[in-house]
TORDO-90909 format. One record per residue (C-alpha): residue number from 1; x, y, z; chain. Coordinates in steps of 0.1 Angstrom, whole numbers, plus 5000, padded with zeros to 4 digits. Layout:
BEGIN
+------+------+------+------+-------+
: resi :    u :    v :    w : chain :
+------+------+------+------+-------+
:  NUM :    X :    Y :    Z :     A :
...
+------+------+------+------+-------+
This chain:
BEGIN
+------+------+------+------+-------+
: resi :    u :    v :    w : chain :
+------+------+------+------+-------+
:    1 : 1625 : 0600 : 1825 :     A :
:    2 : 1596 : 0576 : 1818 :     A :
:    3 : 1614 : 0550 : 1841 :     A :
:    4 : 1616 : 0576 : 1869 :     A :
:    5 : 1580 : 0585 : 1865 :     A :
:    6 : 1569 : 0549 : 1865 :     A :
:    7 : 1589 : 0542 : 1896 :     A :
:    8 : 1574 : 0572 : 1914 :     A :
:    9 : 1539 : 0562 : 1903 :     A :
:   10 : 1543 : 0528 : 1920 :     A :
:   11 : 1552 : 0545 : 1953 :     A :
:   12 : 1524 : 0571 : 1952 :     A :
:   13 : 1487 : 0573 : 1958 :     A :
:   14 : 1466 : 0572 : 1926 :     A :
:   15 : 1466 : 0610 : 1929 :     A :
:   16 : 1500 : 0619 : 1914 :     A :
:   17 : 1504 : 0649 : 1938 :     A :
:   18 : 1501 : 0626 : 1968 :     A :
:   19 : 1529 : 0614 : 1990 :     A :
:   20 : 1553 : 0587 : 1981 :     A :
:   21 : 1554 : 0555 : 2002 :     A :
:   22 : 1588 : 0567 : 2015 :     A :
:   23 : 1572 : 0599 : 2028 :     A :
:   24 : 1543 : 0579 : 2044 :     A :
:   25 : 1569 : 0556 : 2060 :     A :
:   26 : 1589 : 0585 : 2075 :     A :
:   27 : 1558 : 0602 : 2089 :     A :
:   28 : 1543 : 0569 : 2102 :     A :
:   29 : 1575 : 0560 : 2120 :     A :
:   30 : 1575 : 0594 : 2137 :     A :
:   31 : 1539 : 0589 : 2148 :     A :
:   32 : 1547 : 0554 : 2161 :     A :
:   33 : 1577 : 0566 : 2181 :     A :
:   34 : 1558 : 0596 : 2196 :     A :
:   35 : 1526 : 0576 : 2203 :     A :
:   36 : 1527 : 0579 : 2241 :     A :
:   37 : 1498 : 0589 : 2264 :     A :
:   38 : 1469 : 0568 : 2252 :     A :
:   39 : 1444 : 0573 : 2224 :     A :
:   40 : 1437 : 0610 : 2229 :     A :
:   41 : 1474 : 0619 : 2227 :     A :
:   42 : 1480 : 0595 : 2198 :     A :
:   43 : 1451 : 0608 : 2178 :     A :
:   44 : 1464 : 0644 : 2183 :     A :
:   45 : 1498 : 0634 : 2170 :     A :
:   46 : 1482 : 0618 : 2139 :     A :
:   47 : 1460 : 0649 : 2133 :     A :
:   48 : 1490 : 0671 : 2135 :     A :
:   49 : 1511 : 0650 : 2111 :     A :
:   50 : 1485 : 0639 : 2085 :     A :
:   51 : 1461 : 0668 : 2086 :     A :
:   52 : 1479 : 0700 : 2098 :     A :
:   53 : 1515 : 0695 : 2088 :     A :
:   54 : 1513 : 0674 : 2056 :     A :
:   55 : 1477 : 0681 : 2045 :     A :
:   56 : 1475 : 0646 : 2031 :     A :
:   57 : 1441 : 0641 : 2048 :     A :
:   58 : 1413 : 0667 : 2051 :     A :
:   59 : 1397 : 0676 : 2084 :     A :
:   60 : 1364 : 0661 : 2074 :     A :
:   61 : 1379 : 0629 : 2062 :     A :
:   62 : 1400 : 0626 : 2094 :     A :
:   63 : 1369 : 0630 : 2117 :     A :
:   64 : 1349 : 0606 : 2095 :     A :
:   65 : 1377 : 0580 : 2098 :     A :
:   66 : 1379 : 0585 : 2135 :     A :
:   67 : 1342 : 0579 : 2139 :     A :
:   68 : 1344 : 0547 : 2119 :     A :
:   69 : 1373 : 0534 : 2140 :     A :
:   70 : 1355 : 0541 : 2172 :     A :
:   71 : 1327 : 0518 : 2159 :     A :
:   72 : 1352 : 0489 : 2152 :     A :
:   73 : 1363 : 0464 : 2177 :     A :
:   74 : 1400 : 0467 : 2186 :     A :
:   75 : 1424 : 0497 : 2191 :     A :
:   76 : 1409 : 0528 : 2176 :     A :
:   77 : 1442 : 0547 : 2175 :     A :
:   78 : 1460 : 0520 : 2155 :     A :
:   79 : 1430 : 0516 : 2132 :     A :
:   80 : 1430 : 0554 : 2126 :     A :
:   81 : 1467 : 0553 : 2118 :     A :
:   82 : 1460 : 0525 : 2093 :     A :
:   83 : 1431 : 0545 : 2078 :     A :
:   84 : 1452 : 0577 : 2075 :     A :
:   85 : 1479 : 0556 : 2058 :     A :
:   86 : 1453 : 0542 : 2035 :     A :
:   87 : 1441 : 0577 : 2026 :     A :
:   88 : 1477 : 0588 : 2020 :     A :
:   89 : 1490 : 0557 : 2002 :     A :
:   90 : 1461 : 0532 : 1997 :     A :
:   91 : 1468 : 0495 : 2007 :     A :
:   92 : 1506 : 0497 : 2011 :     A :
:   93 : 1503 : 0531 : 2029 :     A :
:   94 : 1477 : 0516 : 2053 :     A :
:   95 : 1499 : 0486 : 2061 :     A :
:   96 : 1530 : 0507 : 2066 :     A :
:   97 : 1512 : 0532 : 2089 :     A :
:   98 : 1495 : 0506 : 2109 :     A :
:   99 : 1526 : 0484 : 2114 :     A :
:  100 : 1548 : 0513 : 2123 :     A :
:  101 : 1523 : 0524 : 2149 :     A :
:  102 : 1525 : 0490 : 2166 :     A :
:  103 : 1561 : 0479 : 2162 :     A :
:  104 : 1580 : 0504 : 2184 :     A :
:  105 : 1556 : 0497 : 2213 :     A :
:  106 : 1556 : 0459 : 2207 :     A :
:  107 : 1594 : 0458 : 2210 :     A :
:  108 : 1594 : 0480 : 2241 :     A :
:  109 : 1567 : 0460 : 2257 :     A :
:  110 : 1585 : 0427 : 2251 :     A :
:  111 : 1616 : 0442 : 2268 :     A :
:  112 : 1598 : 0456 : 2299 :     A :
:  113 : 1577 : 0424 : 2302 :     A :
:  114 : 1609 : 0404 : 2304 :     A :
:  115 : 1623 : 0427 : 2331 :     A :
:  116 : 1590 : 0425 : 2350 :     A :
:  117 : 1587 : 0387 : 2348 :     A :
:  118 : 1623 : 0381 : 2357 :     A :
:  119 : 1627 : 0407 : 2384 :     A :
:  120 : 1591 : 0419 : 2392 :     A :
:  121 : 1590 : 0401 : 2425 :     A :
:  122 : 1620 : 0420 : 2439 :     A :
:  123 : 1614 : 0448 : 2463 :     A :
:  124 : 1627 : 0475 : 2440 :     A :
:  125 : 1605 : 0468 : 2410 :     A :
:  126 : 1575 : 0461 : 2433 :     A :
:  127 : 1580 : 0494 : 2450 :     A :
:  128 : 1581 : 0513 : 2418 :     A :
:  129 : 1549 : 0497 : 2404 :     A :
:  130 : 1532 : 0503 : 2437 :     A :
:  131 : 1532 : 0540 : 2429 :     A :
:  132 : 1526 : 0537 : 2392 :     A :
:  133 : 1492 : 0521 : 2398 :     A :
:  134 : 1481 : 0553 : 2415 :     A :
:  135 : 1493 : 0574 : 2385 :     A :
:  136 : 1474 : 0552 : 2361 :     A :
:  137 : 1442 : 0560 : 2380 :     A :
:  138 : 1447 : 0597 : 2372 :     A :
:  139 : 1454 : 0590 : 2335 :     A :
:  140 : 1423 : 0568 : 2332 :     A :
:  141 : 1402 : 0596 : 2347 :     A :
:  142 : 1418 : 0621 : 2323 :     A :
:  143 : 1408 : 0598 : 2294 :     A :
:  144 : 1373 : 0597 : 2307 :     A :
:  145 : 1370 : 0635 : 2308 :     A :
:  146 : 1385 : 0639 : 2273 :     A :
:  147 : 1362 : 0615 : 2257 :     A :
:  148 : 1332 : 0628 : 2276 :     A :
:  149 : 1340 : 0663 : 2265 :     A :
:  150 : 1339 : 0652 : 2228 :     A :
:  151 : 1310 : 0628 : 2231 :     A :
:  152 : 1285 : 0643 : 2255 :     A :
:  153 : 1272 : 0674 : 2238 :     A :
:  154 : 1235 : 0667 : 2239 :     A :
:  155 : 1209 : 0655 : 2264 :     A :
:  156 : 1205 : 0623 : 2244 :     A :
:  157 : 1243 : 0616 : 2246 :     A :
:  158 : 1243 : 0621 : 2284 :     A :
:  159 : 1214 : 0596 : 2287 :     A :
:  160 : 1231 : 0570 : 2265 :     A :
:  161 : 1263 : 0574 : 2286 :     A :
:  162 : 1244 : 0569 : 2318 :     A :
:  163 : 1225 : 0539 : 2305 :     A :
:  164 : 1257 : 0524 : 2292 :     A :
:  165 : 1274 : 0527 : 2326 :     A :
:  166 : 1245 : 0512 : 2344 :     A :
:  167 : 1242 : 0483 : 2320 :     A :
:  168 : 1279 : 0475 : 2325 :     A :
:  169 : 1284 : 0482 : 2362 :     A :
:  170 : 1251 : 0470 : 2377 :     A :
:  171 : 1239 : 0443 : 2352 :     A :
:  172 : 1271 : 0431 : 2335 :     A :
:  173 : 1256 : 0434 : 2301 :     A :
:  174 : 1281 : 0424 : 2273 :     A :
:  175 : 1297 : 0454 : 2257 :     A :
:  176 : 1287 : 0445 : 2221 :     A :
:  177 : 1250 : 0446 : 2232 :     A :
:  178 : 1255 : 0480 : 2248 :     A :
:  179 : 1270 : 0492 : 2215 :     A :
:  180 : 1242 : 0478 : 2194 :     A :
:  181 : 1216 : 0493 : 2217 :     A :
:  182 : 1233 : 0527 : 2216 :     A :
:  183 : 1235 : 0527 : 2178 :     A :
:  184 : 1197 : 0518 : 2176 :     A :
:  185 : 1189 : 0547 : 2200 :     A :
:  186 : 1210 : 0571 : 2179 :     A :
:  187 : 1193 : 0560 : 2147 :     A :
:  188 : 1158 : 0564 : 2162 :     A :
:  189 : 1163 : 0595 : 2183 :     A :
:  190 : 1194 : 0613 : 2171 :     A :
:  191 : 1193 : 0645 : 2152 :     A :
:  192 : 1209 : 0649 : 2118 :     A :
:  193 : 1236 : 0676 : 2114 :     A :
:  194 : 1242 : 0698 : 2085 :     A :
:  195 : 1261 : 0682 : 2056 :     A :
:  196 : 1287 : 0700 : 2036 :     A :
:  197 : 1292 : 0696 : 1999 :     A :
:  198 : 1326 : 0679 : 2005 :     A :
:  199 : 1309 : 0654 : 2028 :     A :
:  200 : 1286 : 0644 : 1999 :     A :
:  201 : 1315 : 0636 : 1976 :     A :
:  202 : 1322 : 0599 : 1973 :     A :
:  203 : 1355 : 0581 : 1967 :     A :
:  204 : 1340 : 0558 : 1939 :     A :
:  205 : 1367 : 0531 : 1942 :     A :
:  206 : 1350 : 0506 : 1964 :     A :
:  207 : 1340 : 0473 : 1947 :     A :
:  208 : 1326 : 0440 : 1960 :     A :
:  209 : 1353 : 0420 : 1942 :     A :
:  210 : 1382 : 0439 : 1959 :     A :
:  211 : 1365 : 0437 : 1993 :     A :
:  212 : 1360 : 0399 : 1990 :     A :
:  213 : 1397 : 0395 : 1979 :     A :
:  214 : 1409 : 0416 : 2008 :     A :
:  215 : 1387 : 0397 : 2033 :     A :
:  216 : 1399 : 0363 : 2020 :     A :
:  217 : 1436 : 0373 : 2021 :     A :
:  218 : 1433 : 0389 : 2055 :     A :
:  219 : 1414 : 0360 : 2071 :     A :
:  220 : 1440 : 0335 : 2058 :     A :
:  221 : 1468 : 0356 : 2072 :     A :
:  222 : 1451 : 0360 : 2106 :     A :
:  223 : 1442 : 0323 : 2112 :     A :
:  224 : 1474 : 0308 : 2099 :     A :
:  225 : 1496 : 0310 : 2131 :     A :
:  226 : 1468 : 0300 : 2155 :     A :
:  227 : 1458 : 0271 : 2132 :     A :
:  228 : 1494 : 0259 : 2130 :     A :
:  229 : 1497 : 0261 : 2168 :     A :
:  230 : 1465 : 0241 : 2173 :     A :
:  231 : 1477 : 0214 : 2149 :     A :
:  232 : 1512 : 0211 : 2164 :     A :
:  233 : 1505 : 0216 : 2201 :     A :
:  234 : 1480 : 0202 : 2226 :     A :
:  235 : 1448 : 0222 : 2233 :     A :
:  236 : 1461 : 0228 : 2268 :     A :
:  237 : 1492 : 0246 : 2255 :     A :
:  238 : 1494 : 0282 : 2266 :     A :
:  239 : 1501 : 0292 : 2230 :     A :
:  240 : 1468 : 0277 : 2218 :     A :
:  241 : 1450 : 0292 : 2248 :     A :
:  242 : 1462 : 0327 : 2241 :     A :
:  243 : 1455 : 0324 : 2204 :     A :
:  244 : 1419 : 0313 : 2211 :     A :
:  245 : 1412 : 0339 : 2238 :     A :
:  246 : 1428 : 0370 : 2221 :     A :
:  247 : 1413 : 0361 : 2187 :     A :
:  248 : 1379 : 0362 : 2203 :     A :
:  249 : 1388 : 0394 : 2222 :     A :
:  250 : 1399 : 0411 : 2189 :     A :
:  251 : 1365 : 0408 : 2174 :     A :
:  252 : 1344 : 0418 : 2205 :     A :
:  253 : 1366 : 0444 : 2220 :     A :
:  254 : 1346 : 0475 : 2211 :     A :
:  255 : 1357 : 0507 : 2227 :     A :
:  256 : 1395 : 0502 : 2227 :     A :
:  257 : 1418 : 0491 : 2255 :     A :
:  258 : 1399 : 0508 : 2283 :     A :
:  259 : 1366 : 0492 : 2274 :     A :
:  260 : 1379 : 0457 : 2272 :     A :
:  261 : 1402 : 0456 : 2303 :     A :
:  262 : 1375 : 0445 : 2328 :     A :
:  263 : 1365 : 0415 : 2306 :     A :
:  264 : 1401 : 0406 : 2298 :     A :
:  265 : 1411 : 0409 : 2335 :     A :
:  266 : 1382 : 0387 : 2345 :     A :
:  267 : 1392 : 0359 : 2322 :     A :
:  268 : 1430 : 0362 : 2324 :     A :
:  269 : 1431 : 0366 : 2362 :     A :
:  270 : 1402 : 0345 : 2374 :     A :
:  271 : 1397 : 0319 : 2348 :     A :
:  272 : 1432 : 0314 : 2332 :     A :
:  273 : 1453 : 0324 : 2362 :     A :
:  274 : 1479 : 0339 : 2339 :     A :
:  275 : 1485 : 0368 : 2363 :     A :
:  276 : 1470 : 0386 : 2392 :     A :
:  277 : 1447 : 0417 : 2393 :     A :
:  278 : 1476 : 0437 : 2406 :     A :
:  279 : 1498 : 0425 : 2378 :     A :
:  280 : 1471 : 0435 : 2353 :     A :
:  281 : 1473 : 0470 : 2366 :     A :
:  282 : 1511 : 0469 : 2364 :     A :
:  283 : 1507 : 0458 : 2328 :     A :
:  284 : 1485 : 0489 : 2320 :     A :
:  285 : 1512 : 0511 : 2337 :     A :
:  286 : 1538 : 0495 : 2314 :     A :
:  287 : 1516 : 0501 : 2283 :     A :
:  288 : 1511 : 0537 : 2294 :     A :
:  289 : 1548 : 0543 : 2296 :     A :
:  290 : 1558 : 0528 : 2263 :     A :
:  291 : 1548 : 0540 : 2228 :     A :
:  292 : 1520 : 0524 : 2208 :     A :
:  293 : 1484 : 0515 : 2216 :     A :
:  294 : 1473 : 0508 : 2251 :     A :
:  295 : 1459 : 0475 : 2240 :     A :
:  296 : 1495 : 0462 : 2239 :     A :
:  297 : 1488 : 0454 : 2275 :     A :
:  298 : 1474 : 0422 : 2260 :     A :
:  299 : 1510 : 0414 : 2249 :     A :
:  300 : 1520 : 0417 : 2286 :     A :
:  301 : 1493 : 0393 : 2296 :     A :
:  302 : 1503 : 0368 : 2269 :     A :
:  303 : 1540 : 0371 : 2279 :     A :
:  304 : 1533 : 0363 : 2316 :     A :
:  305 : 1511 : 0334 : 2306 :     A :
:  306 : 1538 : 0319 : 2285 :     A :
:  307 : 1565 : 0326 : 2311 :     A :
:  308 : 1546 : 0308 : 2338 :     A :
:  309 : 1535 : 0278 : 2317 :     A :
:  310 : 1564 : 0271 : 2293 :     A :
:  311 : 1557 : 0234 : 2287 :     A :
:  312 : 1587 : 0219 : 2270 :     A :
:  313 : 1602 : 0253 : 2261 :     A :
:  314 : 1623 : 0277 : 2282 :     A :
:  315 : 1603 : 0303 : 2300 :     A :
:  316 : 1617 : 0331 : 2278 :     A :
:  317 : 1610 : 0313 : 2246 :     A :
:  318 : 1575 : 0304 : 2256 :     A :
:  319 : 1568 : 0339 : 2268 :     A :
:  320 : 1581 : 0355 : 2236 :     A :
:  321 : 1560 : 0331 : 2214 :     A :
:  322 : 1529 : 0337 : 2235 :     A :
:  323 : 1535 : 0375 : 2233 :     A :
:  324 : 1540 : 0374 : 2196 :     A :
:  325 : 1509 : 0352 : 2191 :     A :
:  326 : 1488 : 0376 : 2213 :     A :
:  327 : 1500 : 0407 : 2193 :     A :
:  328 : 1493 : 0389 : 2160 :     A :
:  329 : 1458 : 0378 : 2166 :     A :
:  330 : 1450 : 0411 : 2183 :     A :
:  331 : 1461 : 0434 : 2155 :     A :
:  332 : 1456 : 0416 : 2122 :     A :
:  333 : 1418 : 0420 : 2124 :     A :
:  334 : 1422 : 0457 : 2128 :     A :
:  335 : 1441 : 0459 : 2095 :     A :
:  336 : 1414 : 0438 : 2079 :     A :
:  337 : 1385 : 0460 : 2092 :     A :
:  338 : 1401 : 0492 : 2079 :     A :
:  339 : 1415 : 0480 : 2045 :     A :
:  340 : 1382 : 0462 : 2036 :     A :
:  341 : 1359 : 0489 : 2051 :     A :
:  342 : 1376 : 0522 : 2043 :     A :
:  343 : 1366 : 0523 : 2006 :     A :
:  344 : 1330 : 0518 : 2016 :     A :
:  345 : 1331 : 0543 : 2044 :     A :
:  346 : 1344 : 0569 : 2020 :     A :
:  347 : 1313 : 0563 : 1999 :     A :
:  348 : 1291 : 0568 : 2030 :     A :
:  349 : 1306 : 0602 : 2040 :     A :
:  350 : 1278 : 0625 : 2047 :     A :
:  351 : 1253 : 0598 : 2054 :     A :
:  352 : 1232 : 0612 : 2083 :     A :
:  353 : 1220 : 0578 : 2097 :     A :
:  354 : 1255 : 0566 : 2100 :     A :
:  355 : 1266 : 0598 : 2117 :     A :
:  356 : 1238 : 0595 : 2143 :     A :
:  357 : 1247 : 0559 : 2151 :     A :
:  358 : 1284 : 0567 : 2154 :     A :
:  359 : 1277 : 0597 : 2177 :     A :
:  360 : 1255 : 0575 : 2200 :     A :
:  361 : 1282 : 0548 : 2201 :     A :
:  362 : 1308 : 0574 : 2212 :     A :
:  363 : 1285 : 0584 : 2241 :     A :
:  364 : 1282 : 0547 : 2251 :     A :
:  365 : 1320 : 0544 : 2251 :     A :
:  366 : 1322 : 0572 : 2276 :     A :
:  367 : 1300 : 0553 : 2299 :     A :
:  368 : 1322 : 0522 : 2295 :     A :
:  369 : 1353 : 0542 : 2304 :     A :
:  370 : 1335 : 0554 : 2336 :     A :
:  371 : 1328 : 0518 : 2345 :     A :
:  372 : 1365 : 0510 : 2340 :     A :
:  373 : 1377 : 0539 : 2360 :     A :
:  374 : 1356 : 0527 : 2390 :     A :
:  375 : 1369 : 0491 : 2385 :     A :
:  376 : 1405 : 0504 : 2386 :     A :
:  377 : 1399 : 0526 : 2416 :     A :
:  378 : 1384 : 0498 : 2436 :     A :
:  379 : 1411 : 0472 : 2427 :     A :
:  380 : 1440 : 0497 : 2433 :     A :
:  381 : 1430 : 0514 : 2464 :     A :
:  382 : 1414 : 0485 : 2483 :     A :
:  383 : 1430 : 0452 : 2490 :     A :
:  384 : 1397 : 0433 : 2495 :     A :
:  385 : 1366 : 0434 : 2473 :     A :
:  386 : 1335 : 0412 : 2468 :     A :
:  387 : 1310 : 0407 : 2441 :     A :
:  388 : 1274 : 0413 : 2452 :     A :
:  389 : 1245 : 0397 : 2433 :     A :
:  390 : 1209 : 0407 : 2439 :     A :
:  391 : 1186 : 0393 : 2413 :     A :
:  392 : 1197 : 0410 : 2380 :     A :
:  393 : 1221 : 0432 : 2398 :     A :
:  394 : 1258 : 0421 : 2398 :     A :
:  395 : 1285 : 0445 : 2409 :     A :
:  396 : 1317 : 0448 : 2428 :     A :
:  397 : 1320 : 0464 : 2462 :     A :
:  398 : 1352 : 0472 : 2481 :     A :
:  399 : 1358 : 0465 : 2518 :     A :
:  400 : 1363 : 0500 : 2531 :     A :
:  401 : 1385 : 0488 : 2559 :     A :
:  402 : 1410 : 0476 : 2534 :     A :
:  403 : 1417 : 0511 : 2519 :     A :
:  404 : 1454 : 0518 : 2514 :     A :
:  405 : 1457 : 0554 : 2527 :     A :
:  406 : 1492 : 0560 : 2514 :     A :
:  407 : 1483 : 0548 : 2479 :     A :
:  408 : 1451 : 0570 : 2480 :     A :
:  409 : 1474 : 0599 : 2489 :     A :
:  410 : 1496 : 0592 : 2459 :     A :
:  411 : 1466 : 0589 : 2436 :     A :
:  412 : 1453 : 0623 : 2449 :     A :
:  413 : 1487 : 0638 : 2441 :     A :
:  414 : 1486 : 0623 : 2406 :     A :
:  415 : 1452 : 0638 : 2400 :     A :
:  416 : 1466 : 0672 : 2411 :     A :
:  417 : 1495 : 0668 : 2388 :     A :
:  418 : 1473 : 0659 : 2358 :     A :
:  419 : 1445 : 0684 : 2363 :     A :
:  420 : 1460 : 0711 : 2385 :     A :
:  421 : 1496 : 0714 : 2373 :     A :
:  422 : 1487 : 0702 : 2338 :     A :
:  423 : 1516 : 0678 : 2338 :     A :
:  424 : 1520 : 0651 : 2312 :     A :
:  425 : 1518 : 0613 : 2315 :     A :
:  426 : 1556 : 0608 : 2318 :     A :
:  427 : 1559 : 0633 : 2346 :     A :
:  428 : 1529 : 0619 : 2365 :     A :
:  429 : 1540 : 0583 : 2363 :     A :
:  430 : 1576 : 0593 : 2371 :     A :
:  431 : 1566 : 0611 : 2402 :     A :
:  432 : 1543 : 0584 : 2414 :     A :
:  433 : 1569 : 0557 : 2407 :     A :
:  434 : 1595 : 0576 : 2428 :     A :
:  435 : 1570 : 0581 : 2456 :     A :
:  436 : 1560 : 0545 : 2456 :     A :
:  437 : 1596 : 0534 : 2457 :     A :
:  438 : 1603 : 0558 : 2486 :     A :
:  439 : 1573 : 0546 : 2506 :     A :
:  440 : 1580 : 0509 : 2501 :     A :
:  441 : 1618 : 0513 : 2507 :     A :
:  442 : 1617 : 0535 : 2538 :     A :
:  443 : 1583 : 0527 : 2554 :     A :
:  444 : 1580 : 0491 : 2544 :     A :
+------+------+------+------+-------+
């Protein structure tokens, strides 16, 4: 009996009534397999499993964790899965929940990336993705409204949202600066909310020694593959290039996949020439239709980069290595941020200054997604665009004569499906894919 108890204690949270790691694994796998539809849908699934069904995480702790993850660079949904796993099973629980949130989508994305790279230039695949782009527009708009509904509840939050959008769209201000400015405004002008007794309770298990140990181990794990690639290969190798670019992106990509896409597209399309703007939108469509975080679109970018510049390898081997490198350097920092920061964040639950800063940052993210929605609409619906610069102003303008009226019609139908008929992501993308295929096949 003592042996059984010892075995069980090794697989449980320090609270003996908590779940075993086996239970955490089963629930995390379910969340990972059902994580379709972007961050809003994924967060809802996690809330249902960890808070409502299992009651492993309290409502207050879940919302506190969500606010912290919104503050971090990288995919907030994957970070929230890691945080919920950590609350349920500490370090091993966090690793399990975070990995199982990523792996189903990573395998699916590798498969569809190969199909796209090998056959994407055929008329059938091109026709399908012609319509999918329009469906993605409606989904991006839906994400904007969902986040806006949560974030924009005060006059100050609306102002921060507007300022964030203007800074990004008209002045091309770097997103990290927008985040810092929003946090400063929130601290200076935000109003404190009422604090419950539970919010004032602290975890008490954070320590500087454990944090330093976690950081050292995590950093070593993160840099090992890129460092090995840099030592073995030439600096011009696509594997080294994707390691450098996506490592940087992982630590500056505040606001999740939607917030970083415009910057990633600019570098990957215009500077690196790994893919075209249209292919970037196709990649987002693939990420929308597979489970896992939307930021897995970075894996699609890395795959195409490796496919088209294989060096001495075969295109498939190069593409798979580049995709794996991209996913590695993108997600490892997210584990590190959560596993090192979660104990301290639990100590800070109920801190009003932190709450005001997080609320302002969420409002700024809403402005960022508005900027992305416009960027998408311009690049999808118009075949020609230009960047205009007037002093400090720097923004994109479409050539109105290049509007694709058929695609605009499909996009309008997608909006009606999402907001009027209340159809889900799978239905919307399926309908737009069929329409795109029909239009390209029969009308040319």
